[in-house]
MOPAC internal coordinates of N, CA, C and O (Angstrom, degrees):
PM7 1SCF
backbone

  N    0.0000 0     0.00 0     0.00 0    0    0    0
  C    1.4445 1     0.00 0     0.00 0    1    0    0
  C    1.5152 1   108.55 1     0.00 0    2    1    0
  O    1.2310 1   121.00 1   -65.19 1    3    2    1
  N    1.3001 1   115.68 1   114.81 1    3    2    1
  C    1.4558 1   122.29 1   179.68 1    5    3    2
  C    1.5300 1   109.48 1   -92.39 1    6    5    3
  O    1.2310 1   120.13 1   -46.33 1    7    6    5
  N    1.3239 1   117.36 1   133.67 1    7    6    5
  C    1.4526 1   121.66 1  -178.81 1    9    7    6
  C    1.5154 1   110.91 1  -118.39 1   10    9    7
  O    1.2310 1   120.84 1   -54.85 1   11   10    9
  N    1.3130 1   116.01 1   125.15 1   11   10    9
  C    1.4786 1   122.78 1   177.10 1   13   11   10
  C    1.4776 1   109.69 1  -114.92 1   14   13   11
  O    1.2310 1   120.01 1   -40.53 1   15   14   13
  N    1.3237 1   117.59 1   139.47 1   15   14   13
  C    1.4643 1   121.84 1   179.26 1   17   15   14
  C    1.5326 1   109.47 1  -122.34 1   18   17   15
  O    1.2310 1   121.19 1   -52.75 1   19   18   17
  N    1.3414 1   115.34 1   127.25 1   19   18   17
  C    1.4513 1   121.40 1   179.31 1   21   19   18
  C    1.5214 1   108.77 1  -122.44 1   22   21   19
  O    1.2310 1   120.97 1   -39.56 1   23   22   21
  N    1.3519 1   115.75 1   140.44 1   23   22   21
  C    1.4636 1   119.65 1   177.97 1   25   23   22
  C    1.5171 1   109.80 1  -126.77 1   26   25   23
  O    1.2310 1   121.49 1   -23.88 1   27   26   25
  N    1.3259 1   114.74 1   156.12 1   27   26   25
  C    1.4363 1   118.11 1   176.27 1   29   27   26
  C    1.5507 1   108.94 1   -84.04 1   30   29   27
  O    1.2310 1   119.75 1     1.77 1   31   30   29
  N    1.3075 1   118.08 1  -178.23 1   31   30   29
  C    1.4601 1   120.83 1  -175.14 1   33   31   30
  C    1.5528 1   112.57 1   -69.07 1   34   33   31
  O    1.2310 1   120.23 1   167.18 1   35   34   33
  N    1.2927 1   117.16 1   -12.82 1   35   34   33
  C    1.4735 1   119.93 1  -176.70 1   37   35   34
  C    1.5145 1   113.38 1   -97.98 1   38   37   35
  O    1.2310 1   119.84 1   177.48 1   39   38   37
  N    1.3304 1   117.92 1    -2.52 1   39   38   37
  C    1.4589 1   121.54 1   179.02 1   41   39   38
  C    1.5128 1   106.97 1  -123.22 1   42   41   39
  O    1.2310 1   121.05 1   -56.20 1   43   42   41
  N    1.3339 1   115.60 1   123.80 1   43   42   41
  C    1.4585 1   120.86 1  -177.62 1   45   43   42
  C    1.5243 1   106.78 1   -78.95 1   46   45   43
  O    1.2310 1   121.20 1   -64.15 1   47   46   45
  N    1.3465 1   115.31 1   115.85 1   47   46   45
  C    1.4633 1   121.04 1   179.36 1   49   47   46
  C    1.5092 1   112.44 1   -83.63 1   50   49   47
  O    1.2310 1   121.16 1  -116.19 1   51   50   49
  N    1.3430 1   115.38 1    63.81 1   51   50   49
  C    1.4651 1   121.14 1  -178.87 1   53   51   50
  C    1.5336 1   112.07 1   -65.68 1   54   53   51
  O    1.2310 1   121.38 1   -19.09 1   55   54   53
  N    1.2857 1   114.97 1   160.91 1   55   54   53
  C    1.4915 1   120.86 1   177.54 1   57   55   54
  C    1.5172 1   109.54 1   -59.69 1   58   57   55
  O    1.2310 1   120.73 1   141.21 1   59   58   57
  N    1.3416 1   116.20 1   -38.79 1   59   58   57
  C    1.4701 1   121.67 1  -179.33 1   61   59   58
  C    1.5274 1   110.15 1   -64.46 1   62   61   59
  O    1.2310 1   120.49 1   133.39 1   63   62   61
  N    1.3343 1   116.66 1   -46.61 1   63   62   61
  C    1.4624 1   120.27 1  -179.27 1   65   63   62
  C    1.5261 1   111.54 1   -62.08 1   66   65   63
  O    1.2310 1   120.88 1   133.92 1   67   66   65
  N    1.3328 1   115.92 1   -46.08 1   67   66   65
  C    1.4477 1   121.01 1  -178.77 1   69   67   66
  C    1.5482 1   109.93 1   -63.58 1   70   69   67
  O    1.2310 1   120.48 1   141.41 1   71   70   69
  N    1.3237 1   116.70 1   -38.59 1   71   70   69
  C    1.4624 1   121.31 1   178.33 1   73   71   70
  C    1.5778 1   110.55 1   -63.34 1   74   73   71
  O    1.2310 1   120.94 1   136.32 1   75   74   73
  N    1.3321 1   115.81 1   -43.68 1   75   74   73
  C    1.4891 1   120.35 1   178.52 1   77   75   74
  C    1.5189 1   111.28 1   -62.97 1   78   77   75
  O    1.2310 1   121.04 1   138.82 1   79   78   77
  N    1.3178 1   115.62 1   -41.18 1   79   78   77
  C    1.4896 1   119.76 1   179.38 1   81   79   78
  C    1.5087 1   110.79 1   -66.58 1   82   81   79
  O    1.2310 1   120.20 1   135.78 1   83   82   81
  N    1.3361 1   117.23 1   -44.22 1   83   82   81
  C    1.4515 1   119.21 1   179.79 1   85   83   82
  C    1.5498 1   110.74 1   -63.11 1   86   85   83
  O    1.2310 1   120.34 1   138.67 1   87   86   85
  N    1.3313 1   116.95 1   -41.33 1   87   86   85
  C    1.4514 1   119.81 1   177.38 1   89   87   86
  C    1.5101 1   112.28 1   -61.74 1   90   89   87
  O    1.2310 1   120.36 1   136.00 1   91   90   89
  N    1.3390 1   116.91 1   -44.00 1   91   90   89
  C    1.4660 1   120.74 1   178.03 1   93   91   90
  C    1.5156 1   111.24 1   -60.79 1   94   93   91
  O    1.2310 1   119.70 1   134.71 1   95   94   93
  N    1.3293 1   118.17 1   -45.29 1   95   94   93
  C    1.4588 1   120.73 1  -178.74 1   97   95   94
  C    1.5125 1   111.69 1   -69.60 1   98   97   95
  O    1.2310 1   119.14 1   139.90 1   99   98   97
  N    1.3142 1   119.25 1   -40.10 1   99   98   97
  C    1.4523 1   120.55 1   177.32 1  101   99   98
  C    1.5315 1   112.40 1   -62.87 1  102  101   99
  O    1.2310 1   121.32 1   141.18 1  103  102  101
  N    1.3450 1   115.07 1   -38.82 1  103  102  101
  C    1.4442 1   119.47 1   178.64 1  105  103  102
  C    1.5226 1   110.47 1   -68.73 1  106  105  103
  O    1.2310 1   119.33 1   134.03 1  107  106  105
  N    1.3125 1   118.89 1   -45.97 1  107  106  105
  C    1.4712 1   123.32 1  -177.03 1  109  107  106
  C    1.5044 1   113.35 1   -72.54 1  110  109  107
  O    1.2310 1   120.20 1   143.48 1  111  110  109
  N    1.3442 1   117.23 1   -36.52 1  111  110  109
  C    1.4569 1   120.61 1  -169.04 1  113  111  110
  C    1.5177 1   112.29 1  -119.62 1  114  113  111
  O    1.2310 1   119.25 1  -169.87 1  115  114  113
  N    1.2758 1   119.04 1    10.13 1  115  114  113
  C    1.4592 1   123.65 1  -177.96 1  117  115  114
  C    1.5234 1   113.93 1   -57.79 1  118  117  115
  O    1.2310 1   119.96 1   149.16 1  119  118  117
  N    1.3099 1   117.69 1   -30.84 1  119  118  117
  C    1.4617 1   120.11 1  -178.30 1  121  119  118
  C    1.5236 1   111.96 1   -70.09 1  122  121  119
  O    1.2310 1   120.20 1   166.76 1  123  122  121
  N    1.3405 1   117.23 1   -13.24 1  123  122  121
  C    1.4431 1   122.25 1   179.65 1  125  123  122
  C    1.5459 1   112.35 1   -96.95 1  126  125  123
  O    1.2310 1   120.38 1  -173.36 1  127  126  125
  N    1.3194 1   116.87 1     6.64 1  127  126  125
  C    1.4821 1   123.36 1  -171.68 1  129  127  126
  C    1.5210 1   111.40 1   -55.38 1  130  129  127
  O    1.2310 1   118.76 1   148.05 1  131  130  129
  N    1.3127 1   119.97 1   -31.95 1  131  130  129
  C    1.4593 1   120.69 1  -178.95 1  133  131  130
  C    1.5122 1   112.91 1   -78.26 1  134  133  131
  O    1.2310 1   120.24 1   153.56 1  135  134  133
  N    1.3332 1   117.14 1   -26.44 1  135  134  133
  C    1.4867 1   119.69 1  -178.26 1  137  135  134
  C    1.5329 1   111.76 1   -95.87 1  138  137  135
  O    1.2310 1   119.55 1   154.08 1  139  138  137
  N    1.3291 1   118.47 1   -25.92 1  139  138  137
  C    1.4592 1   121.80 1  -174.95 1  141  139  138
  C    1.5324 1   108.24 1  -101.89 1  142  141  139
  O    1.2310 1   121.11 1   -55.70 1  143  142  141
  N    1.2986 1   115.47 1   124.30 1  143  142  141
  C    1.4379 1   119.43 1  -178.87 1  145  143  142
  C    1.5443 1   112.53 1   -90.05 1  146  145  143
  O    1.2310 1   120.25 1   150.91 1  147  146  145
  N    1.3072 1   117.12 1   -29.09 1  147  146  145
  C    1.4570 1   121.35 1  -175.37 1  149  147  146
  C    1.5515 1   109.80 1  -155.11 1  150  149  147
  O    1.2310 1   121.05 1   -38.04 1  151  150  149
  N    1.3135 1   115.60 1   141.96 1  151  150  149
  C    1.4499 1   122.47 1   172.39 1  153  151  150
  C    1.5469 1   106.72 1  -125.14 1  154  153  151
  O    1.2310 1   121.92 1   -48.85 1  155  154  153
  N    1.3344 1   113.94 1   131.15 1  155  154  153
  C    1.4667 1   119.41 1   175.39 1  157  155  154
  C    1.5201 1   106.65 1  -113.41 1  158  157  155
  O    1.2310 1   121.52 1   -48.99 1  159  158  157
  N    1.3408 1   114.70 1   131.01 1  159  158  157
  C    1.4727 1   121.96 1   174.97 1  161  159  158
  C    1.5239 1   108.47 1  -110.84 1  162  161  159
  O    1.2310 1   119.75 1   -59.03 1  163  162  161
  N    1.3031 1   118.08 1   120.97 1  163  162  161
  C    1.4408 1   122.90 1   177.40 1  165  163  162
  C    1.5025 1   108.55 1  -112.02 1  166  165  163
  O    1.2310 1   120.43 1   -61.73 1  167  166  165
  N    1.3433 1   116.79 1   118.27 1  167  166  165
  C    1.4669 1   123.00 1  -176.93 1  169  167  166
  C    1.5193 1   109.42 1  -109.29 1  170  169  167
  O    1.2310 1   120.49 1   -44.50 1  171  170  169
  N    1.3078 1   116.67 1   135.50 1  171  170  169
  C    1.4608 1   119.79 1   177.17 1  173  171  170
  C    1.5083 1   110.77 1  -146.90 1  174  173  171
  O    1.2310 1   121.76 1   -24.90 1  175  174  173
  N    1.3295 1   114.24 1   155.10 1  175  174  173
  C    1.4510 1   122.14 1   175.36 1  177  175  174
  C    1.5146 1   106.46 1  -107.09 1  178  177  175
  O    1.2310 1   120.81 1   -71.12 1  179  178  177
  N    1.2972 1   116.06 1   108.88 1  179  178  177
  C    1.4981 1   122.90 1  -174.56 1  181  179  178
  C    1.5482 1   112.74 1   -59.08 1  182  181  179
  O    1.2310 1   120.48 1   141.00 1  183  182  181
  N    1.3026 1   116.70 1   -39.00 1  183  182  181
  C    1.4691 1   119.62 1  -176.53 1  185  183  182
  C    1.5197 1   113.37 1  -103.20 1  186  185  183
  O    1.2310 1   120.73 1  -174.81 1  187  186  185
  N    1.3033 1   116.21 1     5.19 1  187  186  185
  C    1.4776 1   123.96 1  -176.91 1  189  187  186
  C    1.5213 1   109.68 1    52.58 1  190  189  187
  O    1.2310 1   120.98 1    29.19 1  191  190  189
  N    1.3039 1   115.74 1  -150.81 1  191  190  189
  C    1.4490 1   119.14 1  -177.55 1  193  191  190
  C    1.5383 1   113.79 1   -91.93 1  194  193  191
  O    1.2310 1   120.87 1  -175.30 1  195  194  193
  N    1.3531 1   115.94 1     4.70 1  195  194  193
  C    1.4818 1   119.59 1  -177.13 1  197  195  194
  C    1.5359 1   111.21 1   -74.14 1  198  197  195
  O    1.2310 1   120.24 1   140.68 1  199  198  197
  N    1.3358 1   117.14 1   -39.32 1  199  198  197
  C    1.4366 1   119.52 1   177.75 1  201  199  198
  C    1.5258 1   107.62 1  -157.43 1  202  201  199
  O    1.2310 1   121.27 1   -21.22 1  203  202  201
  N    1.2979 1   115.17 1   158.78 1  203  202  201
  C    1.4769 1   119.89 1   178.88 1  205  203  202
  C    1.5012 1   106.88 1  -110.29 1  206  205  203
  O    1.2310 1   122.03 1   -23.42 1  207  206  205
  N    1.3265 1   113.72 1   156.58 1  207  206  205
  C    1.4379 1   118.30 1   178.71 1  209  207  206
  C    1.5117 1   109.02 1  -138.91 1  210  209  207
  O    1.2310 1   119.83 1    -2.38 1  211  210  209
  N    1.3106 1   117.94 1   177.62 1  211  210  209
  C    1.4549 1   120.20 1  -176.92 1  213  211  210
  C    1.5183 1   112.93 1   -66.99 1  214  213  211
  O    1.2310 1   119.27 1   153.93 1  215  214  213
  N    1.3240 1   118.99 1   -26.07 1  215  214  213
  C    1.4792 1   120.36 1  -179.74 1  217  215  214
  C    1.5323 1   108.65 1  -145.03 1  218  217  215
  O    1.2310 1   120.90 1  -113.81 1  219  218  217
  N    1.3125 1   115.88 1    66.19 1  219  218  217
  C    1.4524 1   116.63 1  -174.67 1  221  219  218
  C    1.5251 1   116.57 1  -100.55 1  222  221  219
  O    1.2310 1   119.99 1   177.26 1  223  222  221
  N    1.3486 1   117.62 1    -2.74 1  223  222  221
  C    1.4387 1   121.59 1   176.23 1  225  223  222
  C    1.5334 1   108.25 1   -98.28 1  226  225  223
  O    1.2310 1   120.62 1   -47.87 1  227  226  225
  N    1.3318 1   116.42 1   132.13 1  227  226  225
  C    1.4810 1   118.78 1  -175.49 1  229  227  226
  C    1.5476 1   108.73 1  -123.73 1  230  229  227
  O    1.2310 1   120.74 1   -40.68 1  231  230  229
  N    1.2812 1   116.19 1   139.32 1  231  230  229
  C    1.4519 1   123.65 1   173.54 1  233  231  230
  C    1.4945 1   108.85 1  -123.79 1  234  233  231
  O    1.2310 1   121.27 1   -56.13 1  235  234  233
  N    1.3100 1   115.18 1   123.87 1  235  234  233
  C    1.4686 1   122.39 1   174.96 1  237  235  234
  C    1.5236 1   106.26 1  -111.59 1  238  237  235
  O    1.2310 1   119.89 1   -56.18 1  239  238  237
  N    1.3165 1   117.82 1   123.82 1  239  238  237
  C    1.4538 1   123.13 1   178.05 1  241  239  238
  C    1.5068 1   108.83 1  -112.77 1  242  241  239
  O    1.2310 1   121.37 1   -44.16 1  243  242  241
  N    1.3063 1   114.99 1   135.84 1  243  242  241
  C    1.4784 1   120.26 1   176.39 1  245  243  242
  C    1.5077 1   107.83 1  -129.63 1  246  245  243
  O    1.2310 1   120.83 1   -56.86 1  247  246  245
  N    1.3196 1   116.02 1   123.14 1  247  246  245
  C    1.4660 1   123.73 1   179.08 1  249  247  246
  C    1.5133 1   108.53 1  -105.63 1  250  249  247
  O    1.2310 1   121.13 1   -50.80 1  251  250  249
  N    1.3300 1   115.44 1   129.20 1  251  250  249
  C    1.4635 1   119.26 1   178.61 1  253  251  250
  C    1.5517 1   107.70 1  -101.50 1  254  253  251
  O    1.2310 1   121.69 1   -63.50 1  255  254  253
  N    1.3223 1   114.36 1   116.50 1  255  254  253
  C    1.4574 1   120.45 1   176.45 1  257  255  254
  C    1.5085 1   109.29 1   -88.54 1  258  257  255
  O    1.2310 1   120.45 1   -41.30 1  259  258  257
  N    1.2874 1   116.75 1   138.70 1  259  258  257
  C    1.4798 1   119.67 1   179.48 1  261  259  258
  C    1.5271 1   109.75 1   -60.71 1  262  261  259
  O    1.2310 1   121.81 1   -59.59 1  263  262  261
  N    1.3470 1   114.14 1   120.41 1  263  262  261
  C    1.4727 1   119.88 1   176.65 1  265  263  262
  C    1.4876 1   116.25 1    77.56 1  266  265  263
  O    1.2310 1   119.28 1  -169.91 1  267  266  265
  N    1.3468 1   118.98 1    10.09 1  267  266  265
  C    1.4677 1   122.27 1  -177.69 1  269  267  266
  C    1.5068 1   110.46 1  -135.75 1  270  269  267
  O    1.2310 1   121.17 1   -11.53 1  271  270  269
  N    1.3152 1   115.36 1   168.47 1  271  270  269
  C    1.4362 1   119.40 1   176.51 1  273  271  270
  C    1.5244 1   112.10 1   -69.81 1  274  273  271
  O    1.2310 1   119.34 1   -30.98 1  275  274  273
  N    1.3253 1   118.86 1   149.02 1  275  274  273
  C    1.4452 1   120.26 1  -177.92 1  277  275  274
  C    1.5197 1   112.10 1   -68.09 1  278  277  275
  O    1.2310 1   121.16 1   -24.78 1  279  278  277
  N    1.3378 1   115.39 1   155.22 1  279  278  277
  C    1.4521 1   123.65 1   176.97 1  281  279  278
  C    1.5127 1   106.28 1  -111.24 1  282  281  279
  O    1.2310 1   120.26 1   -51.40 1  283  282  281
  N    1.3341 1   117.12 1   128.60 1  283  282  281
  C    1.4486 1   118.30 1   179.37 1  285  283  282
  C    1.4971 1   112.16 1  -131.33 1  286  285  283
  O    1.2310 1   121.06 1   -29.25 1  287  286  285
  N    1.3292 1   115.58 1   150.75 1  287  286  285
  C    1.4561 1   123.88 1   178.33 1  289  287  286
  C    1.5171 1   109.45 1  -141.72 1  290  289  287
  O    1.2310 1   120.38 1   -16.20 1  291  290  289
  N    1.2950 1   116.88 1   163.80 1  291  290  289
  C    1.4618 1   121.03 1   174.51 1  293  291  290
  C    1.5004 1   110.99 1  -143.69 1  294  293  291
  O    1.2310 1   121.62 1   -27.39 1  295  294  293
  N    1.3383 1   114.51 1   152.61 1  295  294  293
  C    1.4652 1   120.44 1   179.17 1  297  295  294
  C    1.5063 1   108.73 1  -147.56 1  298  297  295
  O    1.2310 1   120.58 1   -40.47 1  299  298  297
  N    1.3199 1   116.49 1   139.53 1  299  298  297
  C    1.4377 1   121.74 1   177.87 1  301  299  298
  C    1.5271 1   108.74 1  -115.82 1  302  301  299
  O    1.2310 1   120.69 1   -37.63 1  303  302  301
  N    1.3475 1   116.28 1   142.37 1  303  302  301
  C    1.4698 1   123.96 1  -177.84 1  305  303  302
  C    1.5059 1   110.49 1  -155.39 1  306  305  303
  O    1.2310 1   120.18 1   -10.73 1  307  306  305
  N    1.3268 1   117.26 1   169.27 1  307  306  305
  C    1.4688 1   119.11 1   178.90 1  309  307  306
  C    1.5256 1   115.99 1   -70.88 1  310  309  307
  O    1.2310 1   119.89 1   163.24 1  311  310  309
  N    1.3446 1   117.81 1   -16.76 1  311  310  309
  C    1.4598 1   121.64 1  -178.10 1  313  311  310
  C    1.5184 1   109.02 1  -137.55 1  314  313  311
  O    1.2310 1   120.58 1   -27.79 1  315  314  313
  N    1.3011 1   116.49 1   152.21 1  315  314  313
  C    1.4830 1   122.31 1  -177.47 1  317  315  314
  C    1.5069 1   111.28 1   -58.39 1  318  317  315
  O    1.2310 1   119.68 1   131.45 1  319  318  317
  N    1.3503 1   118.21 1   -48.55 1  319  318  317
  C    1.4578 1   120.79 1  -179.06 1  321  319  318
  C    1.5308 1   111.41 1   -59.07 1  322  321  319
  O    1.2310 1   119.76 1   140.32 1  323  322  321
  N    1.3217 1   118.06 1   -39.68 1  323  322  321
  C    1.4765 1   121.55 1   177.80 1  325  323  322
  C    1.5075 1   111.27 1   -65.99 1  326  325  323
  O    1.2310 1   121.05 1   141.41 1  327  326  325
  N    1.3321 1   115.60 1   -38.59 1  327  326  325
  C    1.4685 1   118.03 1   179.01 1  329  327  326
  C    1.5274 1   110.73 1   -67.55 1  330  329  327
  O    1.2310 1   119.54 1   141.40 1  331  330  329
  N    1.2875 1   118.48 1   -38.60 1  331  330  329
  C    1.4902 1   122.30 1   177.41 1  333  331  330
  C    1.4945 1   109.43 1   -65.16 1  334  333  331
  O    1.2310 1   120.17 1   134.20 1  335  334  333
  N    1.3719 1   117.27 1   -45.80 1  335  334  333
  C    1.4776 1   119.45 1   179.90 1  337  335  334
  C    1.5378 1   111.50 1   -60.76 1  338  337  335
  O    1.2310 1   120.57 1   136.72 1  339  338  337
  N    1.3026 1   116.52 1   -43.28 1  339  338  337
  C    1.4640 1   120.62 1   179.27 1  341  339  338
  C    1.4867 1   113.09 1   -63.71 1  342  341  339
  O    1.2310 1   120.06 1   135.77 1  343  342  341
  N    1.3640 1   117.49 1   -44.23 1  343  342  341
  C    1.4204 1   122.56 1   178.47 1  345  343  342
  C    1.5267 1   111.65 1   -67.04 1  346  345  343
  O    1.2310 1   120.19 1   143.64 1  347  346  345
  N    1.3353 1   117.24 1   -36.36 1  347  346  345
  C    1.4742 1   120.14 1   177.56 1  349  347  346
  C    1.5236 1   111.40 1   -63.79 1  350  349  347
  O    1.2310 1   120.42 1   139.49 1  351  350  349
  N    1.3046 1   116.80 1   -40.51 1  351  350  349
  C    1.4804 1   120.24 1   176.40 1  353  351  350
  C    1.5026 1   111.17 1   -63.11 1  354  353  351
  O    1.2310 1   120.99 1   136.36 1  355  354  353
  N    1.3259 1   115.70 1   -43.64 1  355  354  353
  C    1.4927 1   118.11 1   179.33 1  357  355  354
  C    1.5173 1   111.07 1   -66.25 1  358  357  355
  O    1.2310 1   119.94 1   140.87 1  359  358  357
  N    1.3271 1   117.72 1   -39.13 1  359  358  357
  C    1.4495 1   119.00 1   179.64 1  361  359  358
  C    1.5225 1   111.97 1   -67.38 1  362  361  359
  O    1.2310 1   120.68 1   142.98 1  363  362  361
  N    1.2944 1   116.31 1   -37.02 1  363  362  361
  C    1.4918 1   120.39 1   176.61 1  365  363  362
  C    1.5247 1   109.72 1   -57.94 1  366  365  363
  O    1.2310 1   120.15 1   131.91 1  367  366  365
  N    1.3503 1   117.31 1   -48.09 1  367  366  365
  C    1.4536 1   121.84 1   179.54 1  369  367  366
  C    1.5340 1   111.19 1   -64.56 1  370  369  367
  O    1.2310 1   120.95 1   138.95 1  371  370  369
  N    1.3414 1   115.78 1   -41.05 1  371  370  369
  C    1.4734 1   119.04 1  -178.47 1  373  371  370
  C    1.5211 1   109.54 1   -67.24 1  374  373  371
  O    1.2310 1   118.94 1   140.72 1  375  374  373
  N    1.3034 1   119.63 1   -39.28 1  375  374  373
  C    1.4764 1   121.07 1   178.14 1  377  375  374
  C    1.5304 1   111.46 1   -68.51 1  378  377  375
  O    1.2310 1   120.33 1   141.51 1  379  378  377
  N    1.3073 1   116.98 1   -38.49 1  379  378  377
  C    1.4965 1   118.89 1   173.99 1  381  379  378
  C    1.5181 1   110.86 1   -56.07 1  382  381  379
  O    1.2310 1   120.78 1   131.52 1  383  382  381
  N    1.3532 1   116.12 1   -48.48 1  383  382  381
  C    1.4897 1   119.69 1  -178.78 1  385  383  382
  C    1.5256 1   110.67 1   -65.74 1  386  385  383
  O    1.2310 1   119.52 1   135.01 1  387  386  385
  N    1.3175 1   118.51 1   -44.99 1  387  386  385
  C    1.4200 1   122.15 1  -177.83 1  389  387  386
  C    1.4896 1   112.69 1   -62.91 1  390  389  387
  O    1.2310 1   120.59 1   132.24 1  391  390  389
  N    1.3140 1   116.48 1   -47.76 1  391  390  389
  C    1.4966 1   119.66 1  -178.40 1  393  391  390
  C    1.5274 1   111.29 1   -69.13 1  394  393  391
  O    1.2310 1   120.08 1   146.52 1  395  394  393
  N    1.3208 1   117.45 1   -33.48 1  395  394  393
  C    1.4677 1   120.13 1   175.27 1  397  395  394
  C    1.5163 1   110.38 1   -62.59 1  398  397  395
  O    1.2310 1   120.67 1   136.47 1  399  398  397
  N    1.3374 1   116.32 1   -43.53 1  399  398  397
  C    1.4451 1   120.81 1   179.56 1  401  399  398
  C    1.5427 1   110.74 1   -65.44 1  402  401  399
  O    1.2310 1   120.73 1   139.53 1  403  402  401
  N    1.3361 1   116.22 1   -40.47 1  403  402  401
  C    1.4655 1   118.74 1  -179.63 1  405  403  402
  C    1.5419 1   111.27 1   -68.69 1  406  405  403
  O    1.2310 1   120.17 1   146.00 1  407  406  405
  N    1.3091 1   117.28 1   -34.00 1  407  406  405
  C    1.4693 1   120.58 1   178.81 1  409  407  406
  C    1.5137 1   113.23 1   -72.53 1  410  409  407
  O    1.2310 1   119.08 1   159.63 1  411  410  409
  N    1.3518 1   119.37 1   -20.37 1  411  410  409
  C    1.4444 1   122.10 1   175.64 1  413  411  410
  C    1.5014 1   112.58 1   -74.61 1  414  413  411
  O    1.2310 1   120.04 1   162.30 1  415  414  413
  N    1.2686 1   117.52 1   -17.70 1  415  414  413
  C    1.5070 1   120.32 1  -176.60 1  417  415  414
  C    1.5096 1   111.61 1   -70.15 1  418  417  415
  O    1.2310 1   120.10 1   180.00 1  419  418  417

């Protein structure tokens, strides 16, 4: 399972941040490693540096399943780590549903 992390111009994609995100995703989604070929994490700051809001950091996760259409989710939170955690939980549930549906065929 290959993990790519992308940030917008308002979020510094430091090595430390990318490492934390990869660790979070590997821990949350590691059991899908055989079915998921790639995960893309897109991080953005909705309000940029002009103002902050209660949920202005967004994480969009897209999981590419071998031979199937990608599964994507998004989550907004006050901090990047919280946005990633929320999106990882949503993606875990979405992959469970998608793979269960594919296995019934």
